[in-house]
Steps between C-alpha positions, in 0.01 A plus 500: 500500500346841586580614851205527741444863593502548876315785657735713708382582851654529841833619622777482235853536626698728272825309536841637581793387286770376740860573393819356640801707623613549136154630399418187298152352521487232773262243346532255789388770740215593263383138498509489878296824514242360265450190715472721804237727340292196406540334837389821676181537295569749223231498230714590208846622405627787283865492398669788308304788660652813637567320826690236305740769368372430147670813355836379639490171316632425150267364233656153536450510878135602461435197273686273743310624806160465321578146390640397839196625700249331270696175513539496881143605574381222263136620495468485879413876497419750231815681372460851356826614336606858474570577131541876508743661255562850366365410150184327375705265282718378787204472740328281241805277484512456875131441516507236221779327688289496814210355313723234338649375820156462667454805720145574614513876435733795452543823689585804289588862592469770229831560326729674749743789460326707230154561656259392222168693455173317548458426126846334496411293807183376327702416193765314704258279693266434210797396281615254764148372554462430127828314482430242783220311664640495857309712756650838558521696830545874450738646754426860580780642717574868416790498754677228305398571140471877520153492348148451636260278300189705520167352593362545150796324354456202736136471407589516129763227533258281694305455178774264385417145585836402647570823689334356810676656803654814638749542776399844639796663660426869490435500880163667428222279639247705300662384176448133588141583607428656164650215302279262694194727459535580136675188377187290532706186559696533176825548688591350838694713748805397699620723782856617413552703817645350814302735720153487343423125467226478769314791348548363147344167584200679638461689171508182299864420426549136428867483585809668636842518340692485824860600578473421867397145399865428432570514871157432660301296245294346782355839598472649150295202381294500819371853437346386171356184647352671805353791307387356175433137575415478872351856536670510836569872486600540858769238464609637163542839652718364783729337243503819292594714803783261585647532150420871444803672659738292295288542187503880541881490532524295178285755318659816628870432557632488148680184601239237435732238355758532774242486774311189379826316433621591842175376655525172314853448619389567860223241462753241380413495132688633200484875452857504384695784353376765259656662195674829511444793515280386786682525832441313824287639778685674782538322831280751667221461241527125528415533869180674406403229252586237758249651735223510246567146377519361851154632578351344190681167561386495867141560378530218254626260767201596726232425241 
């Protein structure tokens, strides 16, 4: 039976991958996290993104995580699986697997490491699009992939029927504005910046791929609901301001994975360990994160 295609909208938690003390994937902890995300109001989940330490996983582990998340979620929320790889062929393999196991969409960076030119980016995404029917979310993050998918390239790719979304992570709000203005609804924008979500929703973004949602899913989902659904902009801005100091730290520290896992542990859920060469936060830096997290948690309790 053909899977019903769900429209992606709202705040999607880009999930961490919890590891045990031996750096093995802790699937029990992952299941507990999934149940917590759902309980606290997440609108969708994205395993195997950059926050999930995708590049640190083996091929076998990536297949296992994808299958596990789809199974545990069991159609309660949309699941958009990260299927990025350094070659077109391998990306197609990961994407076909995601489609086969019942994922709702896939999230794909340009091939990393070798900085493809725009023509190669177009070839890459169009080849994947032609090989599958599953909806594709382009992931434009020059800081991660080393290449910026130019506006003209995005508009060209939007002509493909199943290239339906873009996670815009350049940190340039004008770029998102121009995709919205010139895309004519052919491609739906998701904010991919922790510190620009309020502005992005005002410009027409339909969703947010959220890192902070791992630790504060109640607030990250509430920003979408208050801004897009309820049009309560005053309340949305209050929530945004409560999250913003921590979001800025995530974006600018260079220690995004360590920070968000530390925040999860502090909230009593499963951040877990991370894979080397990532190193733990210093005790002094943890004190700073504690202060930022405490303010956000106190705000959440006062709502």
